[in-house]
SEDRENVO-86094 format. One record per atom (N, C-alpha, C): residue number from 1; chain; atom name; x, y, z. Coordinates in Angstrom, 3 decimals, m for minus. Each point is the difference from the previous one (the first is absolute). Last residue first. Example, Ala and Ser with C-alpha at 12.3 -4.5 7.8 and 13.67 -1.06 7.14 Angstrom:
seq=2; mol=A; atom=N; px=12.850; py=m2.250; pz=7.080
seq=2; mol=A; atom=CA; px=0.820; py=1.190; pz=0.060
seq=2; mol=A; atom=C; px=m0.770; py=1.090; pz=0.730
seq=1; mol=A; atom=N; px=0.290; py=m5.720; pz=m0.070
seq=1; mol=A; atom=CA; px=m0.890; py=1.190; pz=0.000
seq=1; mol=A; atom=C; px=0.900; py=1.200; pz=0.000
***
This chain:
seq=120; mol=A; atom=N; px=112.621; py=m152.481; pz=10.363
seq=120; mol=A; atom=CA; px=m0.518; py=m1.283; pz=0.354
seq=120; mol=A; atom=C; px=m0.586; py=m0.043; pz=1.328
seq=119; mol=A; atom=N; px=1.855; py=3.315; pz=m4.628
seq=119; mol=A; atom=CA; px=m0.816; py=m0.240; pz=1.288
seq=119; mol=A; atom=C; px=m0.503; py=m1.319; pz=0.378
seq=118; mol=A; atom=N; px=3.188; py=2.919; pz=m3.580
seq=118; mol=A; atom=CA; px=0.176; py=m1.278; pz=0.186
seq=118; mol=A; atom=C; px=m0.864; py=m0.119; pz=1.629
seq=117; mol=A; atom=N; px=m0.016; py=3.678; pz=m4.215
seq=117; mol=A; atom=CA; px=0.240; py=m0.268; pz=1.452
seq=117; mol=A; atom=C; px=m0.434; py=m1.441; pz=0.320
seq=116; mol=A; atom=N; px=2.016; py=2.891; pz=m4.648
seq=116; mol=A; atom=CA; px=m0.862; py=m0.769; pz=0.644
seq=116; mol=A; atom=C; px=0.145; py=m0.544; pz=1.456
seq=115; mol=A; atom=N; px=0.895; py=2.995; pz=m5.761
seq=115; mol=A; atom=CA; px=0.413; py=0.082; pz=1.888
seq=115; mol=A; atom=C; px=m1.089; py=m1.086; pz=0.633
seq=114; mol=A; atom=N; px=m0.156; py=1.119; pz=m4.730
seq=114; mol=A; atom=CA; px=1.369; py=m0.936; pz=0.418
seq=114; mol=A; atom=C; px=0.124; py=m0.208; pz=1.538
seq=113; mol=A; atom=N; px=m2.876; py=4.677; pz=m1.561
seq=113; mol=A; atom=CA; px=0.232; py=m1.413; pz=m0.692
seq=113; mol=A; atom=C; px=1.140; py=m0.678; pz=0.049
seq=112; mol=A; atom=N; px=m1.740; py=3.074; pz=3.933
seq=112; mol=A; atom=CA; px=0.571; py=0.166; pz=m1.389
seq=112; mol=A; atom=C; px=0.088; py=m1.345; pz=m1.013
seq=111; mol=A; atom=N; px=m3.543; py=0.713; pz=4.389
seq=111; mol=A; atom=CA; px=1.516; py=m0.219; pz=m0.398
seq=111; mol=A; atom=C; px=0.277; py=0.436; pz=m1.521
seq=110; mol=A; atom=N; px=m4.070; py=1.189; pz=4.078
seq=110; mol=A; atom=CA; px=0.546; py=m0.296; pz=m1.474
seq=110; mol=A; atom=C; px=1.079; py=m0.072; pz=m0.075
seq=109; mol=A; atom=N; px=m3.268; py=m0.106; pz=4.472
seq=109; mol=A; atom=CA; px=1.271; py=0.632; pz=m0.462
seq=109; mol=A; atom=C; px=0.276; py=m0.663; pz=m1.807
seq=108; mol=A; atom=N; px=m3.770; py=0.969; pz=4.000
seq=108; mol=A; atom=CA; px=m0.093; py=m0.865; pz=m1.167
seq=108; mol=A; atom=C; px=0.933; py=0.553; pz=m0.629
seq=107; mol=A; atom=N; px=m1.478; py=0.032; pz=5.273
seq=107; mol=A; atom=CA; px=0.737; py=1.001; pz=m0.944
seq=107; mol=A; atom=C; px=m0.130; py=m1.197; pz=m1.149
seq=106; mol=A; atom=N; px=m3.065; py=1.013; pz=4.508
seq=106; mol=A; atom=CA; px=0.629; py=m0.974; pz=m1.071
seq=106; mol=A; atom=C; px=0.858; py=1.062; pz=m0.763
seq=105; mol=A; atom=N; px=m2.533; py=m0.098; pz=5.013
seq=105; mol=A; atom=CA; px=0.093; py=0.895; pz=m0.913
seq=105; mol=A; atom=C; px=0.953; py=m0.935; pz=m0.946
seq=104; mol=A; atom=N; px=m4.291; py=m0.482; pz=4.130
seq=104; mol=A; atom=CA; px=1.633; py=m0.494; pz=m0.537
seq=104; mol=A; atom=C; px=0.053; py=0.835; pz=m1.204
seq=103; mol=A; atom=N; px=m3.171; py=0.050; pz=4.989
seq=103; mol=A; atom=CA; px=0.053; py=0.047; pz=m1.688
seq=103; mol=A; atom=C; px=1.603; py=m0.468; pz=m0.352
seq=102; mol=A; atom=N; px=m3.039; py=m1.017; pz=4.748
seq=102; mol=A; atom=CA; px=1.036; py=0.663; pz=m0.466
seq=102; mol=A; atom=C; px=m0.095; py=m0.038; pz=m1.755
seq=101; mol=A; atom=N; px=m4.580; py=m0.358; pz=2.992
seq=101; mol=A; atom=CA; px=1.391; py=m0.605; pz=0.101
seq=101; mol=A; atom=C; px=1.005; py=0.641; pz=m0.710
seq=100; mol=A; atom=N; px=m4.296; py=2.011; pz=2.560
seq=100; mol=A; atom=CA; px=0.657; py=m0.112; pz=m0.989
seq=100; mol=A; atom=C; px=1.431; py=m0.813; pz=0.076
seq=99; mol=A; atom=N; px=m5.161; py=0.900; pz=3.212
seq=99; mol=A; atom=CA; px=1.665; py=0.097; pz=m0.438
seq=99; mol=A; atom=C; px=0.123; py=m0.142; pz=m1.650
seq=98; mol=A; atom=N; px=m4.334; py=1.212; pz=3.834
seq=98; mol=A; atom=CA; px=0.531; py=m0.473; pz=m1.318
seq=98; mol=A; atom=C; px=1.431; py=0.058; pz=m0.129
seq=97; mol=A; atom=N; px=m3.724; py=m1.331; pz=4.419
seq=97; mol=A; atom=CA; px=1.341; py=1.018; pz=m0.790
seq=97; mol=A; atom=C; px=0.305; py=m0.444; pz=m1.287
seq=96; mol=A; atom=N; px=m3.009; py=m2.406; pz=3.270
seq=96; mol=A; atom=CA; px=m0.367; py=1.180; pz=m0.767
seq=96; mol=A; atom=C; px=0.461; py=1.215; pz=m0.433
seq=95; mol=A; atom=N; px=1.661; py=m5.285; pz=0.193
seq=95; mol=A; atom=CA; px=m0.933; py=0.519; pz=0.745
seq=95; mol=A; atom=C; px=m0.759; py=1.306; pz=m0.420
seq=94; mol=A; atom=N; px=3.489; py=m0.451; pz=m3.092
seq=94; mol=A; atom=CA; px=0.146; py=m0.742; pz=1.218
seq=94; mol=A; atom=C; px=m0.654; py=0.533; pz=1.108
seq=93; mol=A; atom=N; px=0.516; py=0.231; pz=m5.884
seq=93; mol=A; atom=CA; px=m0.886; py=0.238; pz=1.279
seq=93; mol=A; atom=C; px=0.560; py=m1.176; pz=1.067
seq=92; mol=A; atom=N; px=2.354; py=2.194; pz=m4.711
seq=92; mol=A; atom=CA; px=m0.460; py=m1.179; pz=0.768
seq=92; mol=A; atom=C; px=m0.777; py=0.520; pz=1.455
seq=91; mol=A; atom=N; px=2.090; py=1.925; pz=m5.626
seq=91; mol=A; atom=CA; px=m0.730; py=0.169; pz=1.362
seq=91; mol=A; atom=C; px=m0.569; py=m1.177; pz=0.850
seq=90; mol=A; atom=N; px=4.677; py=0.147; pz=m3.576
seq=90; mol=A; atom=CA; px=m1.571; py=m0.298; pz=0.129
seq=90; mol=A; atom=C; px=m0.596; py=0.427; pz=1.312
seq=89; mol=A; atom=N; px=4.256; py=2.064; pz=m2.644
seq=89; mol=A; atom=CA; px=m0.269; py=m1.251; pz=0.646
seq=89; mol=A; atom=C; px=m1.298; py=0.059; pz=0.481
seq=88; mol=A; atom=N; px=2.576; py=2.070; pz=m4.135
seq=88; mol=A; atom=CA; px=m0.477; py=0.268; pz=1.084
seq=88; mol=A; atom=C; px=m0.337; py=m1.182; pz=0.708
seq=87; mol=A; atom=N; px=3.852; py=0.699; pz=m4.102
seq=87; mol=A; atom=CA; px=m1.212; py=m0.647; pz=0.391
seq=87; mol=A; atom=C; px=m0.794; py=0.424; pz=1.556
seq=86; mol=A; atom=N; px=3.872; py=1.689; pz=m4.351
seq=86; mol=A; atom=CA; px=m0.467; py=0.142; pz=1.353
seq=86; mol=A; atom=C; px=m1.501; py=m0.836; pz=0.182
seq=85; mol=A; atom=N; px=4.421; py=0.338; pz=m3.480
seq=85; mol=A; atom=CA; px=m1.486; py=m0.208; pz=m0.173
seq=85; mol=A; atom=C; px=m0.341; py=m0.094; pz=1.638
seq=84; mol=A; atom=N; px=3.769; py=1.964; pz=m4.142
seq=84; mol=A; atom=CA; px=m0.267; py=m0.404; pz=1.473
seq=84; mol=A; atom=C; px=m1.392; py=m0.423; pz=0.236
seq=83; mol=A; atom=N; px=4.190; py=m0.005; pz=m4.017
seq=83; mol=A; atom=CA; px=m1.122; py=0.206; pz=0.137
seq=83; mol=A; atom=C; px=m0.502; py=m0.518; pz=1.384
seq=82; mol=A; atom=N; px=4.826; py=0.894; pz=m3.061
seq=82; mol=A; atom=CA; px=m1.111; py=m0.457; pz=1.216
seq=82; mol=A; atom=C; px=m0.854; py=0.523; pz=m0.248
seq=81; mol=A; atom=N; px=3.832; py=m0.646; pz=m3.915
seq=81; mol=A; atom=CA; px=m0.899; py=0.556; pz=0.887
seq=81; mol=A; atom=C; px=m0.586; py=m0.685; pz=0.980
seq=80; mol=A; atom=N; px=4.164; py=m1.236; pz=m1.997
seq=80; mol=A; atom=CA; px=m0.587; py=1.262; pz=m1.105
seq=80; mol=A; atom=C; px=m1.275; py=0.591; pz=0.601
seq=79; mol=A; atom=N; px=4.564; py=m2.802; pz=2.212
seq=79; mol=A; atom=CA; px=m1.069; py=0.089; pz=m0.220
seq=79; mol=A; atom=C; px=m0.262; py=1.205; pz=m0.676
seq=78; mol=A; atom=N; px=4.022; py=m3.626; pz=0.337
seq=78; mol=A; atom=CA; px=m0.386; py=0.958; pz=m0.542
seq=78; mol=A; atom=C; px=m1.604; py=0.245; pz=0.328
seq=77; mol=A; atom=N; px=3.436; py=m3.278; pz=3.163
seq=77; mol=A; atom=CA; px=m0.777; py=0.229; pz=m1.192
seq=77; mol=A; atom=C; px=m0.412; py=1.333; pz=m0.497
seq=76; mol=A; atom=N; px=1.941; py=m2.366; pz=4.088
seq=76; mol=A; atom=CA; px=0.861; py=0.089; pz=m1.098
seq=76; mol=A; atom=C; px=m0.243; py=m0.021; pz=m1.275
seq=75; mol=A; atom=N; px=m2.128; py=m0.271; pz=4.827
seq=75; mol=A; atom=CA; px=m0.089; py=m1.135; pz=m1.077
seq=75; mol=A; atom=C; px=0.941; py=m0.167; pz=m0.932
seq=74; mol=A; atom=N; px=m0.309; py=3.517; pz=3.832
seq=74; mol=A; atom=CA; px=0.058; py=m1.477; pz=0.186
seq=74; mol=A; atom=C; px=m0.182; py=m1.013; pz=m0.915
seq=73; mol=A; atom=N; px=0.203; py=4.803; pz=m1.222
seq=73; mol=A; atom=CA; px=1.277; py=m0.433; pz=1.018
seq=73; mol=A; atom=C; px=m0.362; py=m1.651; pz=0.368
seq=72; mol=A; atom=N; px=m3.311; py=1.979; pz=m2.350
seq=72; mol=A; atom=CA; px=1.282; py=m0.252; pz=m1.146
seq=72; mol=A; atom=C; px=1.066; py=m0.520; pz=1.035
seq=71; mol=A; atom=N; px=m3.835; py=0.831; pz=2.034
seq=71; mol=A; atom=CA; px=m0.138; py=m1.307; pz=m0.916
seq=71; mol=A; atom=C; px=1.188; py=0.020; pz=m0.829
seq=70; mol=A; atom=N; px=m0.618; py=3.928; pz=2.218
seq=70; mol=A; atom=CA; px=0.211; py=m1.458; pz=1.572
seq=70; mol=A; atom=C; px=0.294; py=m1.149; pz=m1.363
seq=69; mol=A; atom=N; px=m1.146; py=4.446; pz=m1.784
seq=69; mol=A; atom=CA; px=1.374; py=m0.730; pz=0.241
seq=69; mol=A; atom=C; px=0.348; py=m0.860; pz=0.877
seq=68; mol=A; atom=N; px=m4.591; py=1.122; pz=m1.446
seq=68; mol=A; atom=CA; px=0.918; py=m0.408; pz=m1.120
seq=68; mol=A; atom=C; px=1.514; py=m0.351; pz=0.684
seq=67; mol=A; atom=N; px=m3.179; py=1.561; pz=3.159
seq=67; mol=A; atom=CA; px=m0.374; py=m1.618; pz=m0.455
seq=67; mol=A; atom=C; px=1.286; py=m0.118; pz=m1.392
seq=66; mol=A; atom=N; px=m0.126; py=4.326; pz=1.969
seq=66; mol=A; atom=CA; px=0.502; py=m0.928; pz=0.733
seq=66; mol=A; atom=C; px=m0.060; py=m1.257; pz=m0.396
seq=65; mol=A; atom=N; px=m2.096; py=3.075; pz=m2.765
seq=65; mol=A; atom=CA; px=1.267; py=m0.034; pz=m0.077
seq=65; mol=A; atom=C; px=0.694; py=m0.814; pz=1.088
seq=64; mol=A; atom=N; px=m4.667; py=0.354; pz=0.074
seq=64; mol=A; atom=CA; px=0.393; py=m0.685; pz=m1.254
seq=64; mol=A; atom=C; px=1.876; py=0.064; pz=0.107
seq=63; mol=A; atom=N; px=m2.045; py=0.378; pz=4.782
seq=63; mol=A; atom=CA; px=m0.320; py=0.555; pz=m1.112
seq=63; mol=A; atom=C; px=0.390; py=m1.040; pz=m1.159
seq=62; mol=A; atom=N; px=m1.587; py=m0.932; pz=5.350
seq=62; mol=A; atom=CA; px=0.778; py=m0.325; pz=m1.094
seq=62; mol=A; atom=C; px=m0.645; py=1.073; pz=m1.446
seq=61; mol=A; atom=N; px=m1.781; py=m1.106; pz=4.766
seq=61; mol=A; atom=CA; px=0.773; py=1.555; pz=m0.363
seq=61; mol=A; atom=C; px=0.908; py=m0.269; pz=m0.999
seq=60; mol=A; atom=N; px=m2.585; py=m3.655; pz=1.777
seq=60; mol=A; atom=CA; px=m0.962; py=0.856; pz=m0.529
seq=60; mol=A; atom=C; px=0.876; py=1.551; pz=m0.471
seq=59; mol=A; atom=N; px=2.432; py=m4.907; pz=m0.789
seq=59; mol=A; atom=CA; px=m0.443; py=0.959; pz=1.069
seq=59; mol=A; atom=C; px=m0.650; py=1.198; pz=m0.294
seq=58; mol=A; atom=N; px=m0.094; py=m4.334; pz=m3.100
seq=58; mol=A; atom=CA; px=0.754; py=0.765; pz=0.244
seq=58; mol=A; atom=C; px=m0.135; py=0.748; pz=1.347
seq=57; mol=A; atom=N; px=m0.391; py=m5.031; pz=m3.327
seq=57; mol=A; atom=CA; px=m0.858; py=1.177; pz=0.929
seq=57; mol=A; atom=C; px=0.920; py=0.881; pz=0.899
seq=56; mol=A; atom=N; px=0.268; py=m1.961; pz=m5.632
seq=56; mol=A; atom=CA; px=0.512; py=m0.038; pz=1.676
seq=56; mol=A; atom=C; px=m0.608; py=0.979; pz=0.921
seq=55; mol=A; atom=N; px=0.136; py=m2.217; pz=m5.435
seq=55; mol=A; atom=CA; px=m1.063; py=0.511; pz=0.952
seq=55; mol=A; atom=C; px=0.819; py=m0.263; pz=1.633
seq=54; mol=A; atom=N; px=1.776; py=0.333; pz=m6.093
seq=54; mol=A; atom=CA; px=m0.136; py=m0.769; pz=1.455
seq=54; mol=A; atom=C; px=m0.595; py=0.535; pz=1.052
seq=53; mol=A; atom=N; px=0.484; py=m0.411; pz=m5.657
seq=53; mol=A; atom=CA; px=m0.639; py=0.757; pz=0.947
seq=53; mol=A; atom=C; px=m0.069; py=m0.497; pz=1.151
seq=52; mol=A; atom=N; px=1.269; py=m1.709; pz=m4.724
seq=52; mol=A; atom=CA; px=1.012; py=0.449; pz=0.829
seq=52; mol=A; atom=C; px=m0.306; py=1.092; pz=0.884
seq=51; mol=A; atom=N; px=m3.052; py=m3.187; pz=m2.424
seq=51; mol=A; atom=CA; px=0.366; py=1.479; pz=m0.500
seq=51; mol=A; atom=C; px=0.671; py=0.811; pz=0.541
seq=50; mol=A; atom=N; px=m1.129; py=m4.354; pz=2.091
seq=50; mol=A; atom=CA; px=0.368; py=m0.369; pz=m1.427
seq=50; mol=A; atom=C; px=0.474; py=1.369; pz=m0.672
seq=49; mol=A; atom=N; px=m1.678; py=0.356; pz=4.253
seq=49; mol=A; atom=CA; px=1.619; py=m0.401; pz=0.184
seq=49; mol=A; atom=C; px=0.628; py=m0.425; pz=m1.565
seq=48; mol=A; atom=N; px=m4.674; py=0.849; pz=1.113
seq=48; mol=A; atom=CA; px=0.748; py=1.396; pz=m0.064
seq=48; mol=A; atom=C; px=1.314; py=m0.388; pz=m0.395
seq=47; mol=A; atom=N; px=m3.070; py=m3.386; pz=1.294
seq=47; mol=A; atom=CA; px=m0.090; py=0.287; pz=m1.420
seq=47; mol=A; atom=C; px=0.958; py=1.222; pz=m0.223
seq=46; mol=A; atom=N; px=0.159; py=m1.466; pz=4.351
seq=46; mol=A; atom=CA; px=0.696; py=m0.854; pz=m0.521
seq=46; mol=A; atom=C; px=m0.131; py=0.413; pz=m1.742
seq=45; mol=A; atom=N; px=m2.588; py=2.511; pz=3.273
seq=45; mol=A; atom=CA; px=1.279; py=0.253; pz=m0.113
seq=45; mol=A; atom=C; px=1.058; py=m0.915; pz=m1.047
seq=44; mol=A; atom=N; px=m4.519; py=m0.733; pz=0.689
seq=44; mol=A; atom=CA; px=m0.053; py=1.070; pz=m0.821
seq=44; mol=A; atom=C; px=1.547; py=0.508; pz=0.147
seq=43; mol=A; atom=N; px=m1.437; py=m3.276; pz=2.676
seq=43; mol=A; atom=CA; px=0.146; py=m0.834; pz=m1.416
seq=43; mol=A; atom=C; px=m0.135; py=1.215; pz=m0.861
seq=42; mol=A; atom=N; px=2.944; py=0.381; pz=4.509
seq=42; mol=A; atom=CA; px=m1.560; py=m0.135; pz=m0.320
seq=42; mol=A; atom=C; px=m0.163; py=m0.576; pz=m1.499
seq=41; mol=A; atom=N; px=3.957; py=1.894; pz=3.960
seq=41; mol=A; atom=CA; px=m0.459; py=m1.017; pz=m0.845
seq=41; mol=A; atom=C; px=m1.322; py=m0.130; pz=m0.024
seq=40; mol=A; atom=N; px=3.842; py=3.677; pz=1.234
seq=40; mol=A; atom=CA; px=m1.262; py=m0.166; pz=0.262
seq=40; mol=A; atom=C; px=m0.417; py=m1.102; pz=m1.205
seq=39; mol=A; atom=N; px=4.719; py=1.635; pz=2.970
seq=39; mol=A; atom=CA; px=m0.799; py=m0.329; pz=m1.256
seq=39; mol=A; atom=C; px=m1.275; py=m0.227; pz=0.098
seq=38; mol=A; atom=N; px=2.370; py=2.949; pz=3.997
seq=38; mol=A; atom=CA; px=0.007; py=m1.292; pz=m0.732
seq=38; mol=A; atom=C; px=m0.528; py=m0.285; pz=m1.376
seq=37; mol=A; atom=N; px=0.941; py=4.414; pz=2.393
seq=37; mol=A; atom=CA; px=m0.110; py=m0.977; pz=1.156
seq=37; mol=A; atom=C; px=0.284; py=m1.436; pz=m0.210
seq=36; mol=A; atom=N; px=2.173; py=5.008; pz=m1.573
seq=36; mol=A; atom=CA; px=m1.079; py=m1.376; pz=m0.440
seq=36; mol=A; atom=C; px=0.036; py=m0.619; pz=1.125
seq=35; mol=A; atom=N; px=2.137; py=3.789; pz=1.219
seq=35; mol=A; atom=CA; px=m1.026; py=0.300; pz=m0.829
seq=35; mol=A; atom=C; px=m0.889; py=m0.969; pz=m0.915
seq=34; mol=A; atom=N; px=3.928; py=m0.326; pz=3.533
seq=34; mol=A; atom=CA; px=m1.476; py=0.054; pz=0.434
seq=34; mol=A; atom=C; px=m1.045; py=0.654; pz=m0.888
seq=33; mol=A; atom=N; px=5.139; py=m0.379; pz=m0.269
seq=33; mol=A; atom=CA; px=m0.810; py=m1.095; pz=m0.113
seq=33; mol=A; atom=C; px=m1.145; py=m0.146; pz=0.334
seq=32; mol=A; atom=N; px=2.495; py=4.128; pz=0.260
seq=32; mol=A; atom=CA; px=m0.367; py=m0.786; pz=m1.543
seq=32; mol=A; atom=C; px=m0.738; py=m1.349; pz=0.097
seq=31; mol=A; atom=N; px=m1.129; py=3.630; pz=3.662
seq=31; mol=A; atom=CA; px=1.063; py=m0.791; pz=m0.389
seq=31; mol=A; atom=C; px=m0.001; py=m0.604; pz=m1.078
seq=30; mol=A; atom=N; px=m2.545; py=4.575; pz=0.809
seq=30; mol=A; atom=CA; px=m0.176; py=m1.572; pz=0.184
seq=30; mol=A; atom=C; px=1.209; py=m0.511; pz=m0.291
seq=29; mol=A; atom=N; px=m2.233; py=5.041; pz=1.068
seq=29; mol=A; atom=CA; px=0.798; py=m0.293; pz=m0.702
seq=29; mol=A; atom=C; px=0.139; py=m1.674; pz=0.525
seq=28; mol=A; atom=N; px=m3.183; py=4.729; pz=m0.939
seq=28; mol=A; atom=CA; px=0.266; py=m0.798; pz=1.052
seq=28; mol=A; atom=C; px=1.195; py=m1.218; pz=m0.645
seq=27; mol=A; atom=N; px=m2.684; py=4.080; pz=m1.783
seq=27; mol=A; atom=CA; px=1.545; py=0.085; pz=0.379
seq=27; mol=A; atom=C; px=0.145; py=m0.827; pz=1.273
seq=26; mol=A; atom=N; px=m3.989; py=m0.115; pz=m2.670
seq=26; mol=A; atom=CA; px=m0.042; py=0.532; pz=1.166
seq=26; mol=A; atom=C; px=1.360; py=0.273; pz=0.387
seq=25; mol=A; atom=N; px=0.090; py=m3.989; pz=m3.479
seq=25; mol=A; atom=CA; px=m0.893; py=1.444; pz=0.158
seq=25; mol=A; atom=C; px=0.044; py=0.181; pz=1.274
seq=24; mol=A; atom=N; px=4.444; py=m2.141; pz=m0.818
seq=24; mol=A; atom=CA; px=m1.373; py=m0.485; pz=m0.548
seq=24; mol=A; atom=C; px=m0.927; py=1.422; pz=0.589
seq=23; mol=A; atom=N; px=5.636; py=m1.594; pz=m0.325
seq=23; mol=A; atom=CA; px=m1.126; py=0.858; pz=0.348
seq=23; mol=A; atom=C; px=m1.342; py=m0.207; pz=m0.716
seq=22; mol=A; atom=N; px=4.348; py=m3.515; pz=1.822
seq=22; mol=A; atom=CA; px=m0.884; py=0.731; pz=m1.517
seq=22; mol=A; atom=C; px=m1.013; py=1.140; pz=0.536
seq=21; mol=A; atom=N; px=5.117; py=m2.033; pz=1.924
seq=21; mol=A; atom=CA; px=m1.557; py=m0.174; pz=0.325
seq=21; mol=A; atom=C; px=m0.241; py=0.211; pz=m1.328
seq=20; mol=A; atom=N; px=4.265; py=m1.945; pz=2.431
seq=20; mol=A; atom=CA; px=m0.586; py=0.103; pz=m1.066
seq=20; mol=A; atom=C; px=m1.261; py=0.109; pz=0.153
seq=19; mol=A; atom=N; px=3.526; py=1.432; pz=3.817
seq=19; mol=A; atom=CA; px=m0.560; py=m1.269; pz=m0.460
seq=19; mol=A; atom=C; px=m0.879; py=0.370; pz=m1.221
seq=18; mol=A; atom=N; px=4.884; py=2.132; pz=1.454
seq=18; mol=A; atom=CA; px=m1.816; py=0.129; pz=0.184
seq=18; mol=A; atom=C; px=m0.615; py=m1.096; pz=m0.637
seq=17; mol=A; atom=N; px=4.896; py=m0.783; pz=2.816
seq=17; mol=A; atom=CA; px=m0.461; py=0.371; pz=m1.620
seq=17; mol=A; atom=C; px=m1.597; py=0.066; pz=0.428
seq=16; mol=A; atom=N; px=3.218; py=1.738; pz=3.656
seq=16; mol=A; atom=CA; px=m0.618; py=m1.344; pz=m0.423
seq=16; mol=A; atom=C; px=m0.680; py=0.311; pz=m1.328
seq=15; mol=A; atom=N; px=3.657; py=1.768; pz=3.972
seq=15; mol=A; atom=CA; px=m0.569; py=0.552; pz=m1.281
seq=15; mol=A; atom=C; px=m0.614; py=m1.564; pz=m0.447
seq=14; mol=A; atom=N; px=1.439; py=1.675; pz=4.994
seq=14; mol=A; atom=CA; px=0.121; py=m0.815; pz=m1.001
seq=14; mol=A; atom=C; px=m0.535; py=0.515; pz=m1.213
seq=13; mol=A; atom=N; px=2.146; py=2.966; pz=3.937
seq=13; mol=A; atom=CA; px=m1.082; py=m0.349; pz=m1.056
seq=13; mol=A; atom=C; px=0.237; py=m0.898; pz=m0.959
seq=12; mol=A; atom=N; px=2.090; py=1.248; pz=5.113
seq=12; mol=A; atom=CA; px=0.583; py=m0.147; pz=m1.676
seq=12; mol=A; atom=C; px=m1.729; py=m0.549; pz=m0.627
seq=11; mol=A; atom=N; px=1.794; py=3.390; pz=4.431
seq=11; mol=A; atom=CA; px=m1.084; py=m0.872; pz=m0.507
seq=11; mol=A; atom=C; px=0.491; py=m0.592; pz=m1.220
seq=10; mol=A; atom=N; px=1.436; py=3.156; pz=4.340
seq=10; mol=A; atom=CA; px=0.601; py=m0.383; pz=m1.411
seq=10; mol=A; atom=C; px=m0.860; py=m1.671; pz=m0.265
seq=9; mol=A; atom=N; px=m0.748; py=4.812; pz=3.234
seq=9; mol=A; atom=CA; px=m0.017; py=m1.379; pz=m0.235
seq=9; mol=A; atom=C; px=0.311; py=m0.053; pz=m1.502
seq=8; mol=A; atom=N; px=1.434; py=2.902; pz=4.488
seq=8; mol=A; atom=CA; px=m0.376; py=m0.114; pz=m1.423
seq=8; mol=A; atom=C; px=m0.203; py=m1.035; pz=m0.332
seq=7; mol=A; atom=N; px=m1.059; py=2.058; pz=4.691
seq=7; mol=A; atom=CA; px=0.855; py=m0.483; pz=m0.701
seq=7; mol=A; atom=C; px=m0.319; py=m0.057; pz=m1.491
seq=6; mol=A; atom=N; px=m0.144; py=3.624; pz=3.909
seq=6; mol=A; atom=CA; px=m0.841; py=m0.883; pz=m1.033
seq=6; mol=A; atom=C; px=0.896; py=m0.755; pz=m0.120
seq=5; mol=A; atom=N; px=0.450; py=1.684; pz=4.508
seq=5; mol=A; atom=CA; px=0.522; py=0.311; pz=m1.302
seq=5; mol=A; atom=C; px=m0.640; py=m0.847; pz=m1.004
seq=4; mol=A; atom=N; px=m1.404; py=2.331; pz=5.029
seq=4; mol=A; atom=CA; px=0.132; py=m1.415; pz=m0.760
seq=4; mol=A; atom=C; px=0.404; py=0.542; pz=m1.335
seq=3; mol=A; atom=N; px=m1.016; py=3.398; pz=3.137
seq=3; mol=A; atom=CA; px=0.675; py=m1.174; pz=0.867
seq=3; mol=A; atom=C; px=0.431; py=m1.318; pz=m1.004
seq=2; mol=A; atom=N; px=m0.292; py=5.441; pz=m1.278
seq=2; mol=A; atom=CA; px=m1.087; py=m1.511; pz=0.105
seq=2; mol=A; atom=C; px=1.272; py=m1.071; pz=0.411
seq=1; mol=A; atom=N; px=0.028; py=5.413; pz=m0.701
seq=1; mol=A; atom=CA; px=m0.350; py=m0.671; pz=1.130
seq=1; mol=A; atom=C; px=m0.584; py=m1.512; pz=0.138
***
């Protein structure tokens, strides 16, 4: 005893290519281009470049395998090892409250002999 007929839906589903993602710690996923933030330039980083080691500022959730994959994909080089360094933010006082500045995470990437990255 239906007064209204059910309309059949005819929807077309567009298939989109899945975005490239990298799995990082705690089951989270990052876009491929968000693992490396920028190259890190300092006196020590310049000295490490002579030893075929390059320093990058990375996302806080980045892991060694995700950094390795991103450097190989972006610069077309072969990575032999990745070391991570986490620097905690400084404690600062604002009036009567204590706060903490943001920390950073860096990756020191060692390349295979003969490979180089031109960073400008």
